[in-house]
TORDREN-165692 format. One record per residue: x, y, z of N, C-alpha, C in turn; residue in three letters. Coordinates in steps of 0.02 Angstrom, whole numbers. Layout:
// TORDREN-165692
@n.c1: X | n.c2: Y | n.c3: Z | ca.c1: X | ca.c2: Y | ca.c3: Z | c.c1: X | c.c2: Y | c.c3: Z | rest: ala;
...
This chain:
// TORDREN-165692
@n.c1: 42 | n.c2: -59 | n.c3: 0 | ca.c1: 0 | ca.c2: 0 | ca.c3: 0 | c.c1: 44 | c.c2: 62 | c.c3: 0 | rest: met;
@n.c1: 26 | n.c2: 112 | n.c3: -37 | ca.c1: 65 | ca.c2: 174 | ca.c3: -42 | c.c1: 51 | c.c2: 217 | c.c3: 19 | rest: ile;
@n.c1: 105 | n.c2: 241 | n.c3: 49 | ca.c1: 99 | ca.c2: 287 | ca.c3: 107 | c.c1: 99 | c.c2: 358 | c.c3: 79 | rest: asn;
@n.c1: 39 | n.c2: 386 | n.c3: 69 | ca.c1: 31 | ca.c2: 452 | ca.c3: 39 | c.c1: 65 | c.c2: 507 | c.c3: 80 | rest: ile;
@n.c1: 60 | n.c2: 502 | n.c3: 145 | ca.c1: 90 | ca.c2: 553 | ca.c3: 188 | c.c1: 166 | c.c2: 555 | c.c3: 181 | rest: glu;
@n.c1: 197 | n.c2: 495 | n.c3: 179 | ca.c1: 270 | ca.c2: 493 | ca.c3: 171 | c.c1: 289 | c.c2: 519 | c.c3: 102 | rest: lys;
@n.c1: 251 | n.c2: 500 | n.c3: 52 | ca.c1: 264 | ca.c2: 524 | ca.c3: -16 | c.c1: 260 | c.c2: 600 | c.c3: -19 | rest: leu;
@n.c1: 209 | n.c2: 629 | n.c3: 14 | ca.c1: 201 | ca.c2: 701 | ca.c3: 15 | c.c1: 261 | c.c2: 734 | c.c3: 49 | rest: gln;
@n.c1: 284 | n.c2: 706 | n.c3: 105 | ca.c1: 343 | ca.c2: 734 | ca.c3: 140 | c.c1: 405 | c.c2: 731 | c.c3: 95 | rest: arg;
@n.c1: 414 | n.c2: 675 | n.c3: 62 | ca.c1: 471 | ca.c2: 667 | ca.c3: 17 | c.c1: 469 | c.c2: 718 | c.c3: -40 | rest: asp;
@n.c1: 410 | n.c2: 728 | n.c3: -68 | ca.c1: 402 | ca.c2: 776 | ca.c3: -123 | c.c1: 416 | c.c2: 847 | c.c3: -99 | rest: leu;
@n.c1: 393 | n.c2: 863 | n.c3: -39 | ca.c1: 404 | ca.c2: 930 | ca.c3: -11 | c.c1: 478 | c.c2: 945 | c.c3: -1 | rest: asp;
@n.c1: 519 | n.c2: 893 | n.c3: 9 | ca.c1: 590 | ca.c2: 903 | ca.c3: 20 | c.c1: 629 | c.c2: 915 | c.c3: -44 | rest: glu;
@n.c1: 599 | n.c2: 899 | n.c3: -101 | ca.c1: 633 | ca.c2: 907 | ca.c3: -165 | c.c1: 634 | c.c2: 980 | c.c3: -187 | rest: leu;
@n.c1: 685 | n.c2: 999 | n.c3: -225 | ca.c1: 685 | ca.c2: 1067 | ca.c3: -253 | c.c1: 628 | c.c2: 1075 | c.c3: -303 | rest: pro;
@n.c1: 608 | n.c2: 1137 | n.c3: -315 | ca.c1: 552 | ca.c2: 1151 | ca.c3: -359 | c.c1: 561 | c.c2: 1122 | c.c3: -429 | rest: glu;
@n.c1: 621 | n.c2: 1124 | n.c3: -455 | ca.c1: 634 | ca.c2: 1097 | ca.c3: -522 | c.c1: 619 | c.c2: 1022 | c.c3: -524 | rest: glu;
@n.c1: 640 | n.c2: 986 | n.c3: -472 | ca.c1: 627 | ca.c2: 914 | ca.c3: -469 | c.c1: 552 | c.c2: 900 | c.c3: -462 | rest: ala;
@n.c1: 517 | n.c2: 941 | n.c3: -425 | ca.c1: 444 | ca.c2: 933 | ca.c3: -418 | c.c1: 410 | c.c2: 943 | c.c3: -485 | rest: gln;
@n.c1: 433 | n.c2: 991 | n.c3: -524 | ca.c1: 404 | ca.c2: 1003 | ca.c3: -590 | c.c1: 416 | c.c2: 945 | c.c3: -637 | rest: glu;
@n.c1: 476 | n.c2: 915 | n.c3: -632 | ca.c1: 491 | ca.c2: 856 | ca.c3: -673 | c.c1: 444 | c.c2: 798 | c.c3: -654 | rest: leu;
@n.c1: 432 | n.c2: 790 | n.c3: -590 | ca.c1: 387 | ca.c2: 737 | ca.c3: -568 | c.c1: 315 | c.c2: 749 | c.c3: -593 | rest: leu;
@n.c1: 294 | n.c2: 811 | n.c3: -593 | ca.c1: 227 | ca.c2: 827 | ca.c3: -619 | c.c1: 223 | c.c2: 808 | c.c3: -693 | rest: ile;
@n.c1: 275 | n.c2: 825 | n.c3: -730 | ca.c1: 277 | ca.c2: 807 | ca.c3: -801 | c.c1: 275 | c.c2: 731 | c.c3: -810 | rest: asp;
@n.c1: 313 | n.c2: 696 | n.c3: -768 | ca.c1: 316 | ca.c2: 624 | ca.c3: -773 | c.c1: 249 | c.c2: 592 | c.c3: -757 | rest: phe;
@n.c1: 215 | n.c2: 617 | n.c3: -706 | ca.c1: 148 | ca.c2: 592 | ca.c3: -688 | c.c1: 100 | c.c2: 603 | c.c3: -746 | rest: val;
@n.c1: 103 | n.c2: 661 | n.c3: -777 | ca.c1: 60 | ca.c2: 675 | ca.c3: -834 | c.c1: 74 | c.c2: 626 | c.c3: -891 | rest: glu;
@n.c1: 137 | n.c2: 610 | n.c3: -902 | ca.c1: 156 | ca.c2: 562 | ca.c3: -953 | c.c1: 127 | c.c2: 493 | c.c3: -937 | rest: leu;
@n.c1: 132 | n.c2: 473 | n.c3: -874 | ca.c1: 106 | ca.c2: 407 | ca.c3: -854 | c.c1: 30 | c.c2: 406 | c.c3: -861 | rest: leu;
@n.c1: -3 | n.c2: 460 | n.c3: -842 | ca.c1: -76 | ca.c2: 462 | ca.c3: -848 | c.c1: -96 | c.c2: 456 | c.c3: -922 | rest: lys;
@n.c1: -60 | n.c2: 490 | n.c3: -964 | ca.c1: -75 | ca.c2: 488 | ca.c3: -1036 | c.c1: -64 | c.c2: 418 | c.c3: -1063 | rest: lys;
@n.c1: -9 | n.c2: 388 | n.c3: -1043 | ca.c1: 8 | ca.c2: 322 | ca.c3: -1068 | c.c1: -42 | c.c2: 269 | c.c3: -1045 | rest: arg;
@n.c1: -60 | n.c2: 269 | n.c3: -982 | ca.c1: -104 | ca.c2: 217 | ca.c3: -956 | c.c1: -178 | c.c2: 232 | c.c3: -966 | rest: tyr;
@n.c1: -196 | n.c2: 293 | n.c3: -980 | ca.c1: -267 | ca.c2: 307 | ca.c3: -994 | c.c1: -286 | c.c2: 285 | c.c3: -1064 | rest: ser;
@n.c1: -237 | n.c2: 279 | n.c3: -1108 | ca.c1: -250 | ca.c2: 258 | ca.c3: -1176 | c.c1: -230 | c.c2: 185 | c.c3: -1185 | rest: ser;
@n.c1: -240 | n.c2: 144 | n.c3: -1133 | ca.c1: -219 | ca.c2: 74 | ca.c3: -1136 | c.c1: -261 | c.c2: 34 | c.c3: -1186 | rest: ser;
@n.c1: -317 | n.c2: 62 | n.c3: -1209 | ca.c1: -357 | ca.c2: 28 | ca.c3: -1259 | c.c1: -324 | c.c2: 31 | c.c3: -1328 | rest: asn;
@n.c1: -282 | n.c2: 81 | n.c3: -1338 | ca.c1: -249 | ca.c2: 89 | ca.c3: -1402 | c.c1: -187 | c.c2: 45 | c.c3: -1405 | rest: gln;
@n.c1: -174 | n.c2: 14 | n.c3: -1461 | ca.c1: -112 | ca.c2: -25 | ca.c3: -1467 | c.c1: -53 | c.c2: 22 | c.c3: -1465 | rest: pro;
@n.c1: -2 | n.c2: 2 | n.c3: -1429 | ca.c1: 57 | ca.c2: 44 | ca.c3: -1421 | c.c1: 104 | c.c2: 33 | c.c3: -1480 | rest: glu;
@n.c1: 126 | n.c2: 87 | n.c3: -1510 | ca.c1: 173 | ca.c2: 84 | ca.c3: -1565 | c.c1: 237 | c.c2: 119 | c.c3: -1545 | rest: thr;
@n.c1: 290 | n.c2: 104 | n.c3: -1581 | ca.c1: 353 | ca.c2: 137 | ca.c3: -1565 | c.c1: 349 | c.c2: 212 | c.c3: -1577 | rest: ser;
@n.c1: 307 | n.c2: 233 | n.c3: -1624 | ca.c1: 298 | ca.c2: 305 | ca.c3: -1636 | c.c1: 268 | c.c2: 339 | c.c3: -1575 | rest: glu;
@n.c1: 219 | n.c2: 308 | n.c3: -1542 | ca.c1: 190 | ca.c2: 336 | ca.c3: -1482 | c.c1: 242 | c.c2: 343 | c.c3: -1427 | rest: asn;
@n.c1: 284 | n.c2: 293 | n.c3: -1419 | ca.c1: 336 | ca.c2: 296 | ca.c3: -1367 | c.c1: 383 | c.c2: 354 | c.c3: -1379 | rest: asn;
@n.c1: 403 | n.c2: 365 | n.c3: -1439 | ca.c1: 449 | ca.c2: 420 | ca.c3: -1454 | c.c1: 416 | c.c2: 487 | c.c3: -1439 | rest: ile;
@n.c1: 353 | n.c2: 495 | n.c3: -1457 | ca.c1: 318 | ca.c2: 557 | ca.c3: -1444 | c.c1: 313 | c.c2: 570 | c.c3: -1369 | rest: asp;
@n.c1: 297 | n.c2: 518 | n.c3: -1331 | ca.c1: 288 | ca.c2: 526 | ca.c3: -1259 | c.c1: 353 | c.c2: 547 | c.c3: -1225 | rest: asp;
@n.c1: 408 | n.c2: 514 | n.c3: -1242 | ca.c1: 471 | ca.c2: 528 | ca.c3: -1207 | c.c1: 508 | c.c2: 588 | c.c3: -1235 | rest: trp;
@n.c1: 489 | n.c2: 612 | n.c3: -1293 | ca.c1: 525 | ca.c2: 668 | ca.c3: -1322 | c.c1: 519 | c.c2: 731 | c.c3: -1280 | rest: ser;
@n.c1: 468 | n.c2: 736 | n.c3: -1238 | ca.c1: 461 | ca.c2: 794 | ca.c3: -1194 | c.c1: 519 | c.c2: 799 | c.c3: -1144 | rest: asp;
@n.c1: 553 | n.c2: 743 | n.c3: -1131 | ca.c1: 606 | ca.c2: 743 | ca.c3: -1081 | c.c1: 675 | c.c2: 756 | c.c3: -1111 | rest: phe;
@n.c1: 680 | n.c2: 758 | n.c3: -1177 | ca.c1: 745 | ca.c2: 770 | ca.c3: -1209 | c.c1: 768 | c.c2: 840 | c.c3: -1193 | rest: ile;
@n.c1: 828 | n.c2: 845 | n.c3: -1166 | ca.c1: 858 | ca.c2: 910 | ca.c3: -1150 | c.c1: 833 | c.c2: 941 | c.c3: -1086 | rest: gly;
@n.c1: 795 | n.c2: 904 | n.c3: -1045 | ca.c1: 768 | ca.c2: 934 | ca.c3: -984 | c.c1: 817 | c.c2: 930 | c.c3: -926 | rest: cys;
@n.c1: 874 | n.c2: 899 | n.c3: -936 | ca.c1: 924 | ca.c2: 895 | ca.c3: -883 | c.c1: 993 | c.c2: 892 | c.c3: -914 | rest: thr;
@n.c1: 1043 | n.c2: 902 | n.c3: -873 | ca.c1: 1111 | ca.c2: 898 | ca.c3: -897 | c.c1: 1141 | c.c2: 831 | c.c3: -876 | rest: glu;
@n.c1: 1186 | n.c2: 806 | n.c3: -918 | ca.c1: 1219 | ca.c2: 743 | ca.c3: -903 | c.c1: 1289 | c.c2: 743 | c.c3: -934 | rest: ala;
@n.c1: 1328 | n.c2: 695 | n.c3: -913 | ca.c1: 1395 | ca.c2: 688 | ca.c3: -941 | c.c1: 1389 | c.c2: 670 | c.c3: -1015 | rest: glu;
@n.c1: 1434 | n.c2: 697 | n.c3: -1057 | ca.c1: 1429 | ca.c2: 682 | ca.c3: -1129 | c.c1: 1440 | c.c2: 609 | c.c3: -1146 | rest: pro;
@n.c1: 1477 | n.c2: 572 | n.c3: -1104 | ca.c1: 1491 | ca.c2: 502 | ca.c3: -1117 | c.c1: 1448 | c.c2: 456 | c.c3: -1074 | rest: asp;
@n.c1: 1392 | n.c2: 481 | n.c3: -1050 | ca.c1: 1349 | ca.c2: 443 | ca.c3: -1005 | c.c1: 1326 | c.c2: 377 | c.c3: -1036 | rest: leu;
@n.c1: 1310 | n.c2: 376 | n.c3: -1099 | ca.c1: 1285 | ca.c2: 315 | ca.c3: -1130 | c.c1: 1338 | c.c2: 259 | c.c3: -1131 | rest: ser;
@n.c1: 1401 | n.c2: 278 | n.c3: -1132 | ca.c1: 1455 | ca.c2: 228 | ca.c3: -1132 | c.c1: 1477 | c.c2: 211 | c.c3: -1061 | rest: lys;
@n.c1: 1476 | n.c2: 259 | n.c3: -1016 | ca.c1: 1505 | ca.c2: 249 | ca.c3: -949 | c.c1: 1452 | c.c2: 255 | c.c3: -894 | rest: asn;
@n.c1: 1391 | n.c2: 235 | n.c3: -909 | ca.c1: 1337 | ca.c2: 243 | ca.c3: -860 | c.c1: 1350 | c.c2: 204 | c.c3: -795 | rest: tyr;
@n.c1: 1383 | n.c2: 146 | n.c3: -800 | ca.c1: 1396 | ca.c2: 107 | ca.c3: -740 | c.c1: 1443 | c.c2: 144 | c.c3: -693 | rest: lys;
@n.c1: 1493 | n.c2: 177 | n.c3: -722 | ca.c1: 1539 | ca.c2: 216 | ca.c3: -681 | c.c1: 1503 | c.c2: 273 | c.c3: -645 | rest: phe;
@n.c1: 1461 | n.c2: 310 | n.c3: -681 | ca.c1: 1425 | ca.c2: 365 | ca.c3: -651 | c.c1: 1374 | c.c2: 342 | c.c3: -600 | rest: tyr;
@n.c1: 1342 | n.c2: 286 | n.c3: -614 | ca.c1: 1293 | ca.c2: 259 | ca.c3: -567 | c.c1: 1327 | c.c2: 237 | c.c3: -502 | rest: leu;
@n.c1: 1384 | n.c2: 204 | n.c3: -508 | ca.c1: 1422 | ca.c2: 184 | ca.c3: -448 | c.c1: 1447 | c.c2: 244 | c.c3: -410 | rest: thr;
@n.c1: 1470 | n.c2: 294 | n.c3: -446 | ca.c1: 1496 | ca.c2: 355 | ca.c3: -415 | c.c1: 1441 | c.c2: 391 | c.c3: -376 | rest: lys;
@n.c1: 1380 | n.c2: 393 | n.c3: -402 | ca.c1: 1324 | ca.c2: 427 | ca.c3: -369 | c.c1: 1299 | c.c2: 390 | c.c3: -308 | rest: glu;
@n.c1: 1309 | n.c2: 324 | n.c3: -305 | ca.c1: 1282 | ca.c2: 286 | ca.c3: -250 | c.c1: 1333 | c.c2: 275 | c.c3: -194 | rest: thr;
@n.c1: 1392 | n.c2: 301 | n.c3: -201 | ca.c1: 1444 | ca.c2: 293 | ca.c3: -149 | c.c1: 1431 | c.c2: 340 | c.c3: -91 | rest: glu;
């Protein structure tokens, strides 16, 4: 069961930019799962996720060295 109060506290601790990203992500999920009657195509997936392109900064070699960065962030 989801603990709504804990989730609310966690959200309140995030910076405003992160909260806005979460709002966008929730809207994306609502859009994706509300149209579950429609067959999913690769074109739909690209359209849905294209809103997130360029919304954050990352290392230029992240696609090749993601394990290094992931390990570095979790230390």
